[in-house]
C-alpha positions in Angstrom: 19.7 -14.6 7.4 16.9 -17.0 6.7 15.6 -17.5 3.2 12.1 -18.5 2.0 11.2 -22.1 2.3 8.5 -23.6 0.1 5.6 -24.6 2.4 3.3 -26.3 0.0 1.0 -23.3 -0.5 -1.3 -23.8 -3.5 -2.7 -20.9 -5.5 -4.6 -20.0 -8.5 -4.9 -16.8 -10.5 -8.3 -15.2 -11.3 -7.3 -14.2 -14.9 -5.0 -15.6 -17.5 -2.9 -12.5 -17.3 0.5 -12.9 -15.7 1.1 -10.7 -12.7 4.3 -8.7 -13.2 6.5 -8.4 -10.1 9.9 -6.7 -9.7 12.1 -7.9 -6.9 15.0 -5.5 -6.1 17.4 -7.3 -3.8 21.1 -8.0 -3.9 20.6 -11.5 -2.6 20.5 -13.4 -5.9 19.7 -16.7 -4.2 16.6 -15.2 -2.5 15.4 -13.6 -5.8 15.7 -17.0 -7.5 13.7 -18.7 -4.7 11.0 -16.1 -5.0 10.9 -16.6 -8.8 10.7 -20.4 -8.4 7.9 -20.1 -6.0 5.7 -17.5 -7.7 6.1 -18.2 -11.4 4.3 -21.6 -11.3 1.2 -19.9 -9.8 0.8 -17.1 -12.3 3.4 -14.5 -11.6 6.1 -13.1 -13.9 9.1 -12.3 -11.6 11.8 -9.9 -12.7 14.9 -9.1 -10.6 17.4 -6.3 -10.1 20.4 -6.7 -7.8 21.2 -3.1 -6.9 19.4 0.2 -6.3 20.3 1.8 -9.6 19.3 -1.1 -11.8 16.1 -1.5 -9.7 15.2 2.1 -10.1 15.8 2.0 -13.9 13.5 -1.0 -14.3 10.9 0.4 -12.0 10.7 3.6 -14.1 10.9 2.0 -17.5 8.6 -0.9 -17.2 5.1 -1.5 -15.8 4.7 -3.7 -12.8 1.8 -4.8 -10.6 3.9 -4.6 -7.5 7.5 -4.2 -6.4 9.3 -6.0 -3.6 12.1 -3.7 -2.5 15.0 -4.5 -0.1 16.0 -1.8 2.4 19.7 -2.6 2.4 21.0 -2.3 -1.2 24.4 -1.5 -2.7 24.5 1.9 -4.4 21.2 3.5 -3.8 19.6 2.1 -0.7 15.9 1.0 -0.6 14.6 4.2 1.0 16.2 6.4 -1.7 14.9 4.1 -4.4 11.4 4.3 -3.0 11.6 8.1 -2.8 12.4 8.2 -6.5 9.8 5.7 -7.5 7.2 7.7 -5.7 8.1 10.7 -7.8 6.9 8.9 -10.9 4.5 6.1 -9.8 2.0 4.8 -7.3 2.9 1.2 -8.0 2.4 -0.9 -4.7 5.8 -1.3 -3.0 6.5 -3.8 -0.3 9.6 -3.1 1.7 11.7 -6.2 2.2 13.9 -6.0 5.2 15.7 -7.9 8.0 15.2 -4.9 10.2 11.8 -4.8 11.8 12.2 -1.9 14.3 9.3 0.5 14.3 11.3 3.6 13.3 12.5 1.9 10.2 9.0 0.9 9.2 7.6 4.4 9.9 10.2 6.0 7.6 9.3 3.7 4.7 5.6 4.2 5.3 5.9 7.9 5.4 7.7 7.9 2.1 5.0 5.8 0.5 5.6 2.1 1.2 2.4 0.0 1.2 3.7 -2.7 3.6 6.8 -4.3 5.1 7.8 -7.9 4.6 10.4 -9.4 7.0 13.0 -11.6 5.3 12.1 -14.4 7.7 8.5 -14.6 6.6 7.1 -17.7 5.0 6.1 -18.0 1.3 2.5 -18.1 2.5 2.8 -14.7 4.1 4.6 -13.3 1.1 1.9 -14.4 -1.2 -0.9 -13.1 1.1 0.6 -9.6 1.4 1.4 -9.5 -2.3 -2.2 -10.4 -3.2 -3.5 -7.8 -0.8 -1.7 -4.9 -2.2 -2.4 -5.9 -5.8 -6.1 -6.4 -5.0 -6.2 -2.9 -3.6 -4.9 -1.4 -6.9 -7.5 -3.4 -8.9 -4.8 -3.8 -11.7 -5.0 -7.6 -12.0 -8.3 -8.6 -10.4 -11.8 -8.4 -11.8 -13.7 -5.2 -10.9 -15.5 -5.4 -7.6 -19.3 -5.2 -8.3 -20.1 -3.2 -5.2 -17.2 -0.7 -5.8 -17.9 -0.4 -9.6 -21.5 0.4 -9.1 -21.1 2.7 -6.2 -21.8 6.4 -6.7 -19.2 9.0 -6.1 -18.9 10.4 -2.6 -18.9 14.1 -2.1 -17.7 15.8 1.1 -17.0 19.5 0.9 -14.6 20.1 -2.0 -13.6 16.4 -2.0 -14.9 14.0 -4.5 -14.2 10.2 -4.3 -14.9 8.0 -7.3 -14.8 4.4 -6.0 -14.9 2.6 -9.4 -11.8 4.2 -11.0 -10.3 4.8 -7.6 -9.9 8.5 -8.1 -10.1 11.3 -5.5 -10.4 14.9 -6.4 -9.9 18.0 -4.2 -11.2 21.2 -5.7 -11.3 19.2 -9.0 -7.5 18.5 -8.7 -6.6 14.8 -8.7 -4.9 13.6 -5.5 -1.9 11.3 -6.0 -2.8 8.7 -3.4 -1.1 5.3 -2.7 -3.5 2.3 -2.7 -3.5 2.2 1.1 -4.3 6.0 1.3 -7.2 5.7 -1.1 -8.7 2.8 0.8 -8.4 4.7 4.1 -10.0 7.8 2.6 -12.8 5.8 1.1 -13.5 3.9 4.3 -13.6 7.1 6.4 -15.8 8.8 3.8 -18.3 6.0 3.7 -18.5 6.3 7.5 -18.7 10.1 7.5 -19.7 11.3 11.0 -18.9 8.0 12.6 -15.6 7.0 14.3 -13.5 4.2 12.8 -11.1 2.6 15.1 -7.6 1.8 14.1 -8.3 -1.9 14.3 -11.3 -1.5 12.0 -9.3 0.4 9.5 -6.5 -2.1 9.5 -8.9 -5.0 9.1 -10.4 -3.3 6.0 -7.1 -2.3 4.3 -4.8 -5.2 5.2 -6.1 -8.8 4.9 -3.9 -9.8 7.8 -3.9 -9.7 11.6 -3.0 -6.3 13.0 -0.8 -5.6 16.0 -2.5 -2.7 17.9 0.9 -1.3 18.8 1.8 -0.8 15.1 1.6 2.9 14.1 1.2 2.3 10.4 -2.4 3.6 10.3 -1.3 6.8 12.0 1.5 7.3 9.5 -0.8 6.7 6.5 -3.4 9.1 7.9 -0.7 11.7 8.4 0.3 11.4 4.8 -3.3 11.5 3.7 -3.9 14.7 5.7 -1.0 16.4 4.0 -2.4 15.6 0.6 -5.8 17.0 1.7 -4.1 20.1 2.9 -5.4 19.4 6.5 -3.7 21.2 9.4 -2.8 18.4 11.8 -3.8 20.7 14.8 -7.1 21.6 13.2 -8.0 19.3 10.4 -11.0 20.0 8.2 -11.6 16.5 6.9 -10.1 13.8 9.1 -10.6 14.3 12.9 -8.7 12.4 15.5 -10.7 10.8 18.2 -8.2 10.4 21.0 -7.3 6.8 22.0 -10.0 5.5 19.6 -9.4 6.3 15.9 -10.4 8.7 13.2 -13.6 10.2 11.7 -14.3 12.0 8.5 -16.4 15.2 8.7 -17.7 17.7 6.1 -15.7 21.0 6.5 -18.8 22.9 5.3 -20.9 21.3 8.1 -18.3 20.5 10.8 -20.9 20.1 13.6 -23.2 17.8 11.6 -22.1 14.6 13.3 
């Protein structure tokens, strides 16, 4: 298995605040390499070397993101992710040597925000880490456009872009950062089709392989939280072979 190789990437941090990262992986050498790479550029890296220890740290401490290995002794990464999602929406990047589509879909369905192959470069690791942290808004400065944007109301759904809160019938929806971004993007384009490529470009900060089904998996999870029937959804319609579109359930033909 390849490990990360320092590639000379330079970085700076917007704020003086250290960004807290938890790496859950039984490869201690790899954890040390990640720590040595990230800490000089403004990250505080903590490590856990098995699933039980990782879950305990994830639930007891506050982190800006978690890098979680799929193959762990004790509790495997999928089970650790399930238990983390019962308590937290912290961004989780699944760290795996297995890149088959079924493995990725399982993790995404449970609530993973992205997958990182163990053969990736430090540059890719940093880019994906920054992307999910930026989506949470926990370490970056507030985006002026988002902070000043008025709430979006569609049927019984209310979306507050500034604090990144979505309410359905005044009940807060527990959304992952990716799910919120998808919901907001579709809501802003209400009545217009957004292609999968457009959605991926908006929520990922990296090139998208059109064969990757991760958008479909996230949309499926989002529909469940909206109470949408997949066969006859009220809010998010599928436009076959193209993408998705948000509609107002009180005015379903107003598009």
